[in-house]
GUMAR-209801 format. One record per atom (N, C-alpha, C): x, y, z. Coordinates in pm, whole numbers, padded with zeros to 5 digits, always signed. Layout:
! GUMAR-209801
XYZ/...
//
This chain:
! GUMAR-209801
-21783-13095+04578/-21849-13049+04458/-21956-13150+04420/-22075-13100+04394/-22187-13184+04360/-22188-13207+04209/-22200-13333+04167/-22206-13367+04025/-22351-13391+03988/-22397-13316+03888/-22536-13329+03843/-22547-13451+03753/-22639-13545+03784/-22652-13663+03699/-22711-13627+03563/-22671-13704+03462/-22722-13681+03328/-22866-13728+03319/-22946-13653+03243/-23084-13690+03222/-23095-13784+03103/-23215-13821+03070/-23237-13907+02955/-23205-13836+02824/-23167-13913+02726/-23134-13857+02595/-23263-13845+02515/-23289-13724+02464/-23409-13704+02384/-23380-13746+02241/-23476-13813+02176/-23452-13859+02039/-23454-13741+01941/-23386-13760+01830/-23387-13660+01724/-23523-13655+01658/-23558-13537+01606/-23685-13523+01536/-23682-13600+01405/-23792-13665+01376/-23803-13729+01245/-23847-13624+01145/-23838-13655+01017/-23872-13557+00914/-24018-13512+00925/-24108-13599+00961/-24248-13559+00972/-24267-13459+01086/-24193-13475+01196/-24202-13379+01306/-24142-13246+01266/-24031-13248+01193/-23967-13124+01149/-24056-13050+01051/-24118-13121+00957/-24207-13058+00860/-24327-12997+00930/-24375-13060+01036/-24487-13007+01110/-24453-12878+01183/-24328-12863+01223/-24287-12743+01294/-24271-12624+01202/-24245-12646+01072/-24222-12535+00981/-24352-12483+00923/-24462-12547+00950/-24589-12497+00899/-24657-12414+01005/-24726-12310+00962/-24797-12224+01055/-24927-12287+01099/-25004-12212+01174/-25130-12264+01224/-25231-12283+01111/-25219-12203+01005/-25312-12216+00894/-25271-12327+00800/-25155-12391+00823/-25110-12499+00739/-25015-12453+00630/-24998-12323+00611/-24907-12272+00510/-24764-12285+00561/-24672-12303+00469/-24532-12317+00508/-24477-12184+00556/-24381-12191+00647/-24320-12070+00701/-24231-12007+00594/-24227-11875+00591/-24145-11807+00493/-24000-11807+00540/-23911-11773+00448/-23770-11766+00482/-23746-11661+00590/-23821-11552+00582/-23807-11445+00681/-23840-11498+00821/-23946-11578+00833/-23982-11634+00963/-23873-11728+01016/-23820-11810+00926/-23714-11903+00968/-23589-11825+01008/-23556-11719+00933/-23438-11638+00963/-23457-11564+01096/-23577-11511+01121/-23604-11443+01248/-23593-11540+01365/-23641-11663+01345/-23633-11764+01450/-23487-11800+01478/-23406-11811+01373/-23264-11841+01392/-23194-11725+01464/-23229-11603+01428/-23171-11486+01494/-23209-11481+01641/-23334-11511+01672/-23379-11514+01811/-23306-11624+01889/-23284-11738+01824/-23212-11847+01887/-23069-11805+01920/-23004-11732+01829/-22868-11684+01854/-22868-11588+01971/-22963-11495+01974/-22969-11399+02084/-22990-11469+02218/-23079-11567+02221/-23106-11640+02346/-22985-11717+02394/-22920-11790+02303/-22804-11870+02343/-22687-11782+02382/-22671-11667+02316/-22563-11575+02353/-22587-11518+02493/-22714-11487+02523/-22747-11433+02655/-22716-11535+02765/-22752-11661+02742/-22724-11766+02840/-22573-11784+02856/-22500-11779+02746/-22355-11794+02750/-22290-11679+02827/-22339-11557+02807/-22285-11442+02880/-22313-11454+03030/-22434-11498+03065/-22467-11517+03206/-22378-11623+03269/-22351-11731+03194/-22263-11837+03245/-22122-11784+03264/-22074-11700+03172/-21939-11643+03184/-21927-11558+03310/-22029-11480+03338/-22028-11398+03459/-22027-11486+03584/-22108-11591+03582/-22112-11682+03696/-21978-11752+03718/-21910-11788+03608/-21779-11852+03621/-21679-11753+03680/-21683-11628+03633/-21590-11527+03683/-21612-11499+03832/-21736-11507+03877/-21768-11484+04018/-21751-11608+04104/-21726-11724+04040/-21708-11848+04114/-21838-11910+04162/-21946-11880+04096/-22077-11931+04137/-22118-12058+04063/-22027-12115+03984/-22061-12232+03903/-21993-12355+03960/-22072-12459+03981/-22018-12587+04026/-22005-12685+03910/-22077-12660+03803/-22081-12753+03690/-22028-12684+03564/-21899-12699+03539/-21839-12636+03421/-21883-12702+03291/-21927-12827+03300/-21971-12897+03180/-22091-12826+03117/-22186-12784+03197/-22303-12713+03146/-22263-12581+03081/-22166-12514+03138/-22118-12388+03081/-22058-12415+02943/-21979-12520+02931/-21916-12555+02803/-22022-12594+02700/-22123-12668+02741/-22230-12707+02650/-22307-12584+02602/-22337-12491+02693/-22407-12369+02654/-22324-12285+02559/-22194-12280+02580/-22105-12208+02490/-22102-12272+02352/-22101-12404+02347/-22103-12475+02219/-22236-12452+02146/-22346-12448+02221/-22476-12420+02160/-22479-12280+02098/-22423-12183+02170/-22420-12046+02119/-22335-12038+01993/-22222-12105+01992/-22135-12104+01874/-22203-12171+01755/-22270-12283+01780/-22338-12354+01671/-22454-12272+01616/-22528-12206+01702/-22640-12122+01657/-22588-12008+01571/-22477-11948+01610/-22418-11840+01531/-22367-11891+01397/-22304-12009+01396/-22256-12068+01271/-22371-12096+01175/-22482-12146+01227/-22598-12176+01142/-22655-12047+01084/-22665-11942+01167/-22718-11815+01119/-22629-11755+01010/-22498-11759+01029/-22405-11707+00928/-22414-11789+00800/-22428-11918+00813/-22442-12005+00695/-22572-11974+00619/-22680-11950+00693/-22807-11913+00628/-22793-11781+00554/-22727-11686+00617/-22708-11555+00554/-22624-11568+00427/-22516-11644+00435/-22429-11661+00319/-22501-11731+00205/-22582-11830+00237/-22658-11901+00134/-22760-11808+00069/-22826-11727+00150/-22924-11633+00095/-22855-11529+00005/-22740-11479+00046/-22666-11382-00035/-22617-11445-00165/-22570-11569-00159/-22527-11637-00281/-22643-11656-00378/-22760-11693-00324/-22878-11710-00409/-22919-11577-00472/-22914-11470-00395/-22949-11337-00446/-22852-11295-00557/-22724-11316-00535/-22624-11281-00637/-22645-11363-00764/-22679-11489-00748/-22704-11576-00863/-22826-11528-00942/-22932-11490-00872/-23052-11440-00939/-23022-11308-01009/-22946-11221-00946/-22914-11091-01006/-22825-11103-01129/-22746-11208-01136/-22657-11224-01251/-22725-11291-01369/-22848-11339-01351/-22921-11402-01463/-22962-11297-01564/-22953-11335-01691/-22997-11244-01797/-23143-11275-01831/-23213-11170-01865/-23356-11185-01897/-23376-11197-02045/
//
């Protein structure tokens, strides 16, 4: 069995890099809808990779189970973040609706 060597560790984004990613090309900040769509797309992509890995494991075509486990963890984390975003948005909506004018 061939063991794939680990690559270099990429550094975490600093706040200035993260703020730069949330702005559009015109410099305006991204809307919540854009961020939510991006999170949803991320969930779909990671779920697709996880499903492909599951099929490969079932067929015995995988030599590196660690990568499969990492991809599964990524898919779970992406789904958890999306559900958390949805719950936060619903809580904010309920709070706004309960305000008296």
